[in-house]
ROMAR-772303 format. One line per field, with one value per residue (C-alpha): residue in one letter; x, y, z. Coordinates in steps of 0.25 Angstrom, whole numbers, m for minus. Example, Ala and Ser with C-alpha at 12.3 -4.5 7.8 and 13.67 -1.06 7.14 Angstrom:
2
rest	A | S
east	49 | 55
north	m18 | m4
up	31 | 29
//
This chain:
650
rest	X | X | X | X | X | X | X | X | X | X | X | X | X | X | X | X | X | X | X | X | X | X | X | X | X | X | X | X | X | X | X | X | X | X | X | X | X | X | X | X | X | X | X | X | X | X | X | X | X | X | X | X | X | X | X | X | X | X | X | X | X | X | X | X | X | X | X | X | X | X | X | X | X | X | X | X | X | X | X | X | X | X | X | X | X | X | X | X | X | X | X | X | X | X | X | X | X | X | X | X | X | X | X | X | X | X | X | X | X | X | X | X | X | X | X | X | X | X | X | X | X | X | X | X | X | X | X | X | X | X | X | X | X | X | X | X | X | X | X | X | X | X | X | X | X | X | X | X | X | X | X | X | X | X | X | X | X | X | X | X | X | X | X | X | X | X | X | X | X | X | X | X | X | X | X | X | X | X | X | X | X | X | X | X | X | X | X | X | X | X | X | X | X | X | X | X | X | X | X | X | X | X | X | X | X | X | X | X | X | X | X | X | X | X | X | X | X | X | X | X | X | X | X | X | X | X | X | X | X | X | X | X | X | X | X | X | X | X | X | X | X | X | X | X | X | X | X | X | X | X | X | X | X | X | X | X | X | X | X | X | X | X | X | X | X | X | X | X | X | X | X | X | X | X | X | X | X | X | X | X | X | X | X | X | X | X | X | X | X | X | X | X | X | X | X | X | X | X | X | X | X | X | X | X | X | X | X | X | X | X | X | X | X | X | X | X | X | X | X | X | X | X | X | X | X | X | X | X | X | X | X | X | X | X | X | X | X | X | X | X | X | X | X | X | X | X | X | X | X | X | X | X | X | X | X | X | X | X | X | X | X | X | X | X | X | X | X | X | X | X | X | X | X | X | X | X | X | X | X | X | X | X | X | X | X | X | X | X | X | X | X | X | X | X | X | X | X | X | X | X | X | X | X | X | X | X | X | X | X | X | X | X | X | X | X | X | X | X | X | X | X | X | X | X | X | X | X | X | X | X | X | X | X | X | X | X | X | X | X | X | X | X | X | X | X | X | X | X | X | X | X | X | X | X | X | X | X | X | X | X | X | X | X | X | X | X | X | X | X | X | X | X | X | X | X | X | X | X | X | X | X | X | X | X | X | X | X | X | X | X | X | X | X | X | X | X | X | X | X | X | X | X | X | X | X | X | X | X | X | X | X | X | X | X | X | X | X | X | X | X | X | X | X | X | X | X | X | X | X | X | X | X | X | X | X | X | X | X | X | X | X | X | X | X | X | X | X | X | X | X | X | X | X | X | X | X | X | X | X | X | X | X | X | X | X | X | X | X | X | X | X | X | X | X | X | X | X | X | X | X | X | X | X | X | X | X | X | X | X | X | X | X | X | X | X | X | X | X | X | X | X | X | X | X | X | X | X | X | X | X | X | X | X | X | X | X | X | X | X | X | X | X | X | X | X | X | X | X | X | X | X | X | X | X | X | X | X | X | X | X | X | X | X | X | X | X | X | X | X | X
east	0 | 4 | 6 | m7 | m15 | m8 | m13 | m27 | m28 | m22 | m33 | m43 | m38 | m37 | m52 | m56 | m49 | m47 | m49 | m40 | m29 | m29 | m28 | m16 | m9 | m11 | m5 | 7 | 9 | 9 | 18 | 28 | 27 | 20 | 26 | 14 | 13 | 2 | 12 | 21 | 9 | 5 | 20 | 21 | 9 | 13 | 27 | 21 | 11 | 23 | 30 | 18 | 17 | 31 | 31 | 19 | 26 | 36 | 51 | 58 | 62 | 66 | 59 | 48 | 38 | 40 | 40 | 27 | 21 | 26 | 20 | 6 | 6 | 8 | 21 | 29 | 25 | 29 | 42 | 47 | 45 | 52 | 64 | 66 | 66 | 76 | 85 | 86 | 77 | 64 | 61 | 59 | 51 | 42 | 40 | 37 | 28 | 20 | 19 | 14 | 3 | m2 | m2 | m11 | m20 | m22 | m24 | m35 | m42 | m41 | m43 | m49 | m55 | m58 | m43 | m43 | m30 | m32 | m40 | m42 | m33 | m32 | m28 | m17 | m12 | m12 | m5 | 5 | 8 | 8 | 16 | 26 | 24 | 23 | 37 | 43 | 37 | 43 | 57 | 56 | 53 | 64 | 74 | 69 | 70 | 84 | 89 | 95 | 90 | 91 | 87 | 73 | 76 | 85 | 74 | 64 | 72 | 74 | 59 | 56 | 66 | 60 | 46 | 49 | 56 | 45 | 34 | 41 | 44 | 31 | 21 | 27 | 35 | 25 | 14 | 20 | 16 | 2 | m1 | 4 | m6 | m18 | m15 | m13 | m26 | m33 | m30 | m39 | m49 | m61 | m60 | m47 | m50 | m43 | m38 | m28 | m19 | m15 | m13 | 1 | m2 | m14 | m5 | 6 | 17 | 19 | 33 | 38 | 34 | 40 | 53 | 53 | 50 | 62 | 71 | 66 | 68 | 82 | 86 | 80 | 88 | 101 | 98 | 95 | 110 | 113 | 108 | 103 | 98 | 90 | 83 | 80 | 78 | 65 | 59 | 65 | 58 | 46 | 37 | 41 | 29 | 19 | 27 | 26 | 11 | 8 | 18 | 21 | 29 | 41 | 53 | 60 | 70 | 60 | 51 | 63 | 68 | 54 | 52 | 66 | 62 | 48 | 53 | 65 | 63 | 51 | 58 | 58 | 44 | 40 | 47 | 39 | 26 | 30 | 33 | 19 | 13 | 21 | 9 | 1 | 13 | 13 | m2 | 0 | 10 | 0 | m12 | m3 | m4 | m19 | m19 | m8 | m15 | m29 | m25 | m11 | m5 | m15 | m15 | 0 | 0 | m11 | m3 | 10 | 2 | m3 | 11 | 16 | 5 | 10 | 24 | 20 | 13 | 25 | 34 | 25 | 24 | 39 | 42 | 50 | 56 | 48 | 35 | 29 | 28 | 18 | 7 | m5 | m14 | m26 | m20 | m21 | m33 | m46 | m47 | m58 | m71 | m68 | m55 | m62 | m73 | m64 | m55 | m67 | m75 | m80 | m89 | m95 | m99 | m104 | m113 | m118 | m122 | m131 | m146 | m154 | m168 | m166 | m176 | m170 | m178 | m187 | m193 | m188 | m182 | m174 | m169 | m165 | m158 | m150 | m147 | m146 | m144 | m156 | m166 | m179 | m180 | m172 | m179 | m171 | m173 | m166 | m155 | m152 | m153 | m142 | m133 | m134 | m130 | m117 | m114 | m116 | m106 | m95 | m98 | m96 | m82 | m78 | m88 | m78 | m67 | m75 | m81 | m66 | m67 | m56 | m42 | m44 | m34 | m37 | m32 | m19 | m6 | m6 | m20 | m23 | m23 | m37 | m34 | m48 | m60 | m73 | m81 | m91 | m95 | m99 | m109 | m108 | m117 | m129 | m142 | m146 | m160 | m166 | m165 | m151 | m147 | m155 | m146 | m133 | m137 | m137 | m124 | m117 | m122 | m118 | m105 | m102 | m106 | m96 | m85 | m86 | m88 | m76 | m68 | m71 | m69 | m55 | m51 | m57 | m58 | m73 | m86 | m94 | m108 | m106 | m117 | m129 | m138 | m138 | m138 | m126 | m126 | m121 | m131 | m121 | m114 | m126 | m132 | m119 | m117 | m132 | m130 | m117 | m124 | m136 | m132 | m119 | m125 | m122 | m107 | m105 | m99 | m88 | m79 | m71 | m83 | m90 | m79 | m79 | m94 | m94 | m85 | m94 | m107 | m101 | m96 | m110 | m117 | m107 | m107 | m122 | m124 | m114 | m121 | m135 | m131 | m124 | m137 | m146 | m139 | m134 | m120 | m116 | m106 | m105 | m92 | m82 | m71 | m65 | m50 | m50 | m43 | m53 | m66 | m78 | m84 | m80 | m91 | m83 | m69 | m60 | m55 | m69 | m74 | m63 | m66 | m81 | m77 | m69 | m80 | m90 | m83 | m83 | m98 | m102 | m93 | m91 | m99 | m113 | m113 | m108 | m118 | m129 | m126 | m129 | m141 | m147 | m147 | m156 | m171 | m179 | m188 | m176 | m169 | m182 | m184 | m170 | m170 | m183 | m177 | m164 | m172 | m181 | m169 | m162 | m174 | m176 | m161 | m162 | m175 | m169 | m156 | m163 | m165 | m154 | m142 | m131 | m120 | m110 | m96 | m88 | m100 | m103 | m95 | m82 | m70 | m61 | m47 | m39 | m25 | m30 | m41 | m42 | m38 | m25 | m14 | m2 | 11 | 25 | 37 | 51 | 54 | 68 | 74 | 63 | 51 | 39 | 24 | 17 | 2 | m5 | m18 | m24 | m11 | m2 | 9 | 14 | 26 | 29 | 41 | 37 | 39 | 30 | 18 | 10 | 13 | 8 | m4 | m7
north	0 | 14 | 24 | 30 | 17 | 13 | 26 | 24 | 11 | 16 | 27 | 17 | 9 | 21 | 24 | 10 | 9 | 24 | 24 | 12 | 16 | 30 | 24 | 15 | 27 | 35 | 24 | 24 | 39 | 38 | 26 | 34 | 25 | 36 | 50 | 60 | 75 | 71 | 65 | 77 | 86 | 78 | 78 | 93 | 96 | 88 | 94 | 108 | 105 | 100 | 113 | 122 | 115 | 117 | 131 | 133 | 128 | 139 | 139 | 134 | 120 | 111 | 118 | 110 | 120 | 118 | 103 | 103 | 112 | 103 | 91 | 98 | 103 | 88 | 92 | 82 | 67 | 53 | 55 | 65 | 54 | 44 | 54 | 54 | 39 | 38 | 48 | 39 | 48 | 39 | 47 | 60 | 52 | 47 | 61 | 67 | 55 | 58 | 73 | 69 | 60 | 70 | 81 | 72 | 69 | 83 | 87 | 77 | 81 | 96 | 95 | 84 | 74 | 65 | 61 | 58 | 53 | 51 | 38 | 24 | 14 | 21 | 34 | 27 | 20 | 34 | 41 | 30 | 31 | 46 | 49 | 38 | 32 | 18 | 19 | 25 | 13 | 3 | 10 | 12 | m3 | m7 | 2 | m3 | m18 | m16 | m7 | 3 | 17 | 15 | 1 | 5 | 17 | 8 | m3 | 8 | 13 | m1 | m4 | 9 | 7 | m8 | m3 | 8 | m2 | m13 | m3 | 1 | m13 | m19 | m7 | 4 | m5 | m16 | m6 | m4 | m19 | m17 | m5 | m12 | m24 | m15 | m7 | m20 | m26 | m13 | m13 | m25 | m26 | m17 | m18 | m18 | m23 | m15 | m28 | m29 | m19 | m31 | m41 | m44 | m47 | m56 | m64 | m64 | m57 | m44 | m48 | m54 | m42 | m32 | m39 | m39 | m24 | m22 | m29 | m19 | m7 | m11 | m12 | 1 | 7 | 1 | 6 | 20 | 21 | 22 | 33 | 25 | 14 | 23 | 29 | 16 | 5 | 10 | 8 | m6 | m10 | m2 | m15 | m22 | m18 | m23 | m36 | m39 | m35 | m45 | m56 | m54 | m67 | m61 | m58 | m44 | m49 | m55 | m43 | m33 | m41 | m42 | m27 | m24 | m33 | m27 | m13 | m15 | m5 | 2 | 10 | 23 | 20 | 19 | 32 | 39 | 34 | 39 | 53 | 53 | 55 | 67 | 76 | 69 | 71 | 86 | 87 | 80 | 90 | 101 | 93 | 90 | 75 | 74 | 70 | 60 | 53 | 54 | 50 | 50 | 40 | 29 | 33 | 32 | 19 | 12 | 17 | 10 | m2 | m3 | m1 | m13 | m21 | m17 | m20 | m34 | m37 | m34 | m42 | m54 | m52 | m51 | m63 | m56 | m66 | m65 | m59 | m72 | m70 | m59 | m68 | m62 | m62 | m57 | m44 | m40 | m48 | m53 | m67 | m75 | m78 | m93 | m91 | m82 | m91 | m103 | m95 | m89 | m102 | m100 | m88 | m98 | m107 | m95 | m92 | m106 | m105 | m93 | m97 | m93 | m86 | m81 | m70 | m57 | m51 | m39 | m27 | m24 | m38 | m35 | m22 | m28 | m39 | m32 | m19 | m24 | m39 | m42 | m53 | m55 | m70 | m82 | m89 | m98 | m88 | m77 | m86 | m90 | m75 | m72 | m83 | m78 | m64 | m70 | m77 | m65 | m57 | m68 | m67 | m52 | m54 | m62 | m56 | m45 | m55 | m65 | m54 | m50 | m36 | m39 | m46 | m61 | m64 | m79 | m80 | m73 | m81 | m75 | m77 | m70 | m78 | m76 | m77 | m75 | m82 | m75 | m78 | m85 | m93 | m80 | m76 | m62 | m57 | m63 | m56 | m55 | m57 | m47 | m56 | m59 | m44 | m42 | m53 | m47 | m33 | m39 | m47 | m35 | m26 | m36 | m38 | m23 | m22 | m33 | m27 | m13 | m19 | m27 | m15 | m7 | m19 | m21 | m6 | m1 | m14 | m11 | m16 | m5 | m8 | m1 | 6 | 15 | 2 | m6 | m20 | m28 | m22 | m10 | m8 | 0 | m13 | m21 | m9 | m8 | m23 | m24 | m11 | m17 | m30 | m22 | m8 | m13 | m26 | m21 | m19 | m32 | m38 | m28 | m29 | m17 | m8 | m15 | m12 | 3 | 3 | m3 | 8 | 19 | 12 | 9 | 24 | 29 | 20 | 23 | 38 | 38 | 30 | 39 | 52 | 46 | 42 | 56 | 63 | 54 | 54 | 68 | 66 | 54 | 45 | 30 | 31 | 42 | 41 | 55 | 54 | 42 | 43 | 46 | 48 | 56 | 64 | 53 | 44 | 35 | 33 | 26 | 14 | 11 | 11 | 2 | m8 | m7 | m9 | m22 | m27 | m24 | m32 | m44 | m42 | m41 | m53 | m62 | m60 | m57 | m68 | m78 | m73 | m73 | m88 | m91 | m82 | m89 | m102 | m97 | m101 | m89 | m88 | m88 | m78 | m69 | m70 | m67 | m54 | m49 | m51 | m44 | m33 | m31 | m31 | m21 | m12 | m11 | m8 | 3 | 9 | 9 | 15 | 27 | 33 | 25 | 23 | 15 | 25 | 27 | 25 | 19 | 21 | 35 | 43 | 38 | 47 | 43 | 39 | 52 | 56 | 69 | 63 | 68 | 54 | 55 | 53 | 62 | 60 | 64 | 54 | 53 | 44 | 43 | 54 | 64 | 69 | 65 | 66 | 52 | 52 | 39 | 36 | 22 | 16 | 22 | 31 | 43 | 50 | 65 | 74 | 84 | 96 | 89 | 97 | 84 | 81 | 94 | 93 | 80
up	0 | m2 | 10 | 7 | 7 | 20 | 26 | 21 | 27 | 40 | 41 | 39 | 51 | 60 | 56 | 60 | 73 | 77 | 92 | 95 | 85 | 92 | 105 | 100 | 95 | 108 | 116 | 107 | 109 | 124 | 123 | 114 | 102 | 94 | 93 | 94 | 97 | 107 | 116 | 115 | 118 | 131 | 136 | 133 | 141 | 152 | 153 | 152 | 164 | 172 | 169 | 172 | 186 | 189 | 185 | 195 | 206 | 206 | 210 | 222 | 217 | 228 | 240 | 248 | 244 | 229 | 231 | 238 | 228 | 216 | 223 | 226 | 211 | 206 | 199 | 207 | 205 | 204 | 196 | 207 | 217 | 208 | 206 | 221 | 222 | 210 | 217 | 229 | 238 | 240 | 253 | 246 | 235 | 246 | 252 | 238 | 235 | 248 | 244 | 230 | 236 | 246 | 236 | 227 | 238 | 242 | 227 | 226 | 238 | 235 | 220 | 211 | 221 | 209 | 210 | 224 | 230 | 245 | 245 | 238 | 232 | 219 | 226 | 233 | 220 | 212 | 224 | 225 | 210 | 208 | 221 | 219 | 232 | 227 | 220 | 233 | 241 | 231 | 232 | 247 | 249 | 240 | 248 | 261 | 257 | 251 | 262 | 251 | 247 | 232 | 228 | 227 | 217 | 209 | 208 | 204 | 193 | 188 | 188 | 182 | 170 | 169 | 169 | 158 | 150 | 151 | 148 | 135 | 131 | 135 | 132 | 123 | 114 | 113 | 110 | 96 | 93 | 100 | 91 | 79 | 81 | 84 | 71 | 63 | 68 | 65 | 50 | 47 | 58 | 62 | 77 | 86 | 100 | 111 | 116 | 105 | 113 | 122 | 110 | 114 | 128 | 124 | 114 | 124 | 115 | 123 | 128 | 115 | 107 | 117 | 117 | 101 | 102 | 112 | 102 | 91 | 100 | 104 | 89 | 86 | 98 | 93 | 79 | 84 | 88 | 73 | 64 | 52 | 61 | 69 | 57 | 49 | 59 | 65 | 52 | 51 | 64 | 60 | 59 | 71 | 79 | 68 | 66 | 80 | 81 | 70 | 75 | 90 | 90 | 82 | 89 | 89 | 79 | 70 | 70 | 68 | 56 | 50 | 51 | 45 | 33 | 31 | 32 | 22 | 11 | 19 | 29 | 20 | 17 | 32 | 35 | 23 | 29 | 43 | 36 | 30 | 43 | 46 | 44 | 54 | 64 | 61 | 63 | 76 | 81 | 79 | 85 | 97 | 93 | 93 | 78 | 80 | 92 | 85 | 71 | 65 | 75 | 73 | 58 | 57 | 65 | 56 | 43 | 48 | 51 | 37 | 33 | 40 | 34 | 20 | 24 | 30 | 17 | 9 | 18 | 16 | 1 | 0 | 9 | 19 | 29 | 42 | 36 | 37 | 52 | 50 | 48 | 56 | 44 | 51 | 54 | 40 | 35 | 42 | 45 | 37 | 44 | 44 | 52 | 62 | 64 | 66 | 76 | 84 | 84 | 98 | 92 | 83 | 95 | 102 | 90 | 90 | 105 | 102 | 103 | 92 | 93 | 107 | 109 | 115 | 127 | 123 | 130 | 144 | 145 | 133 | 138 | 152 | 145 | 134 | 142 | 156 | 155 | 164 | 161 | 169 | 169 | 167 | 155 | 145 | 134 | 142 | 146 | 131 | 127 | 138 | 133 | 119 | 124 | 130 | 118 | 109 | 118 | 116 | 101 | 101 | 106 | 94 | 84 | 79 | 77 | 69 | 60 | 57 | 64 | 74 | 73 | 76 | 87 | 86 | 72 | 76 | 78 | 92 | 98 | 110 | 123 | 130 | 145 | 150 | 144 | 144 | 156 | 149 | 162 | 169 | 157 | 161 | 149 | 156 | 160 | 174 | 180 | 189 | 201 | 198 | 198 | 211 | 218 | 211 | 217 | 231 | 229 | 224 | 235 | 246 | 240 | 239 | 254 | 258 | 249 | 256 | 270 | 268 | 263 | 275 | 284 | 279 | 277 | 290 | 299 | 302 | 296 | 289 | 283 | 270 | 262 | 264 | 266 | 279 | 272 | 267 | 253 | 245 | 234 | 225 | 223 | 219 | 210 | 203 | 200 | 195 | 186 | 180 | 176 | 170 | 165 | 159 | 153 | 139 | 141 | 149 | 136 | 136 | 149 | 147 | 145 | 156 | 166 | 163 | 163 | 177 | 182 | 176 | 181 | 195 | 196 | 193 | 203 | 214 | 212 | 211 | 224 | 231 | 226 | 230 | 244 | 247 | 242 | 249 | 263 | 264 | 259 | 266 | 259 | 259 | 251 | 247 | 237 | 239 | 238 | 229 | 216 | 204 | 213 | 209 | 221 | 230 | 225 | 215 | 213 | 203 | 211 | 216 | 202 | 197 | 208 | 204 | 189 | 192 | 202 | 191 | 181 | 191 | 193 | 179 | 173 | 185 | 198 | 192 | 182 | 193 | 203 | 193 | 190 | 205 | 205 | 193 | 201 | 212 | 211 | 206 | 218 | 228 | 220 | 219 | 234 | 237 | 229 | 235 | 249 | 246 | 239 | 251 | 261 | 252 | 250 | 266 | 268 | 257 | 263 | 277 | 272 | 266 | 280 | 287 | 278 | 283 | 288 | 298 | 302 | 290 | 281 | 279 | 290 | 285 | 281 | 270 | 274 | 270 | 273 | 278 | 288 | 302 | 308 | 302 | 312 | 311 | 319 | 318 | 320 | 316 | 304 | 297 | 306 | 301 | 308 | 299 | 300 | 299 | 295 | 300 | 292 | 293 | 298 | 286 | 289 | 280 | 283 | 280 | 284 | 294 | 284 | 274 | 271 | 270 | 284 | 289 | 281 | 288
//
């Protein structure tokens, strides 16, 4: 093909897979694999912000006042703590780390309370990372065990270098092959699943490919020491990522040799093709890299992918030695229907398992069935319809492959290893009866009550009857569980979408319940997330919603199906009477709690544990020859020098 034809096909590919190719290019920019003015603009803005912050601090570098001001403004951070550690002064690093932590907590309490930093596991994690206290604890522990002052710093340097090298080899360098594979599949197929980003991991070739690319990198570095080699050899090795993307089993030497042979006589041609995109690069400079990220980088990548396909075809026609190793046929043409049906025979079996002439529920029953997954009876016809629905979900997973819209991984030389089979025995696409949902509501409510009571029993050492009701149930858990099974019925076949939908729905339920309780009971609170990282008015927080998201997935895909299997074995008359008794008890408890809500010590009249609470014990003592202030809170000691403003604030 001519260069014009190559670019035409590349534009068609970008148009067909625009979003995922833009994401692929954006990742490459941030990893430093693509040169873009967008990355330069971000770096320039960041550096100017730091300069502006430093200028606002004023002069007087090195004074205590300036140091405190820099910490308070946030211009001193993790890297400054690490610098003290590497300079052999972990004590000063620890002092600075504590100042940073206190400043972050104070900023969160005075400013944006959504980014609370004083309570919760997530806040401790964020504080430990941003202040560098985790690193200091590691270094201090190594020094204490070894009895030296510098071994911890030395190990930290070695681990940091090893981490940077491992990240570059396993992520940055290997991403070239991942990107090439995505581009190759996008040429021929209408759909590109996002799971293909981890195809090397799923075929267990991540480490071999990274080692092959390491060999190529070493060769390029050695050739860069010469003038001619530094200019020519990058073009000789230009096709290595594409070759490894097609055949990850090739060694570094084989991929390099094949690339050299395929690029023989095409280096100048490749250089000219690169120059043909110069106009897009100039436009990117004037648009601060936006045009590059949003179009020209995906376009250029797709064009060079087409260029590789042309050179691959020419190499096979010319009989170049090693070209026979490039034998992934279905990257360049679609598999015939017979091969696909043979490879995906299980889909044929599923189709045969479908029952014919199954009547779909109509009217209110149809709406409850299709939208909310609720059926009102347990007739044989309804059960057959439910089984058909589960089979159709399974068929949907393979439908695009059989229709030739997605690359058929089963026909590849490297079929992906499936570690986890679909949980067919749980049959999570089922419909739930009204009686089953009532019993599940009480099961989830009682479990939630046991969960919260246990947490307070472990943390505080006392039994607290949690919730606004007096009975052993927390209806917010039961309501949330039932809503997950009904309102999210339509997205249950898409686990990723289900997970984020659970987080949103649980957030709405928890926020709404908290707001109602505060309005109905004169501002009383049964929970308060103030001080937690990423909280909204103290009613919901990120770590709580994350726990709900994980728990919700367990409910939808495991717990509810298993419990429903048990419930269906109960005689209908027993189940109906059980539900009625539980509903009556719950209604009586709710009616009584309207006027006499469950409240008191540990329920509504609690104070969140805070570093600045009134029960904080403060005393002075001598430590390591220096007088310090030791703050004691829940058995934890925090030491500060006497002249530290944090100590006087405490």
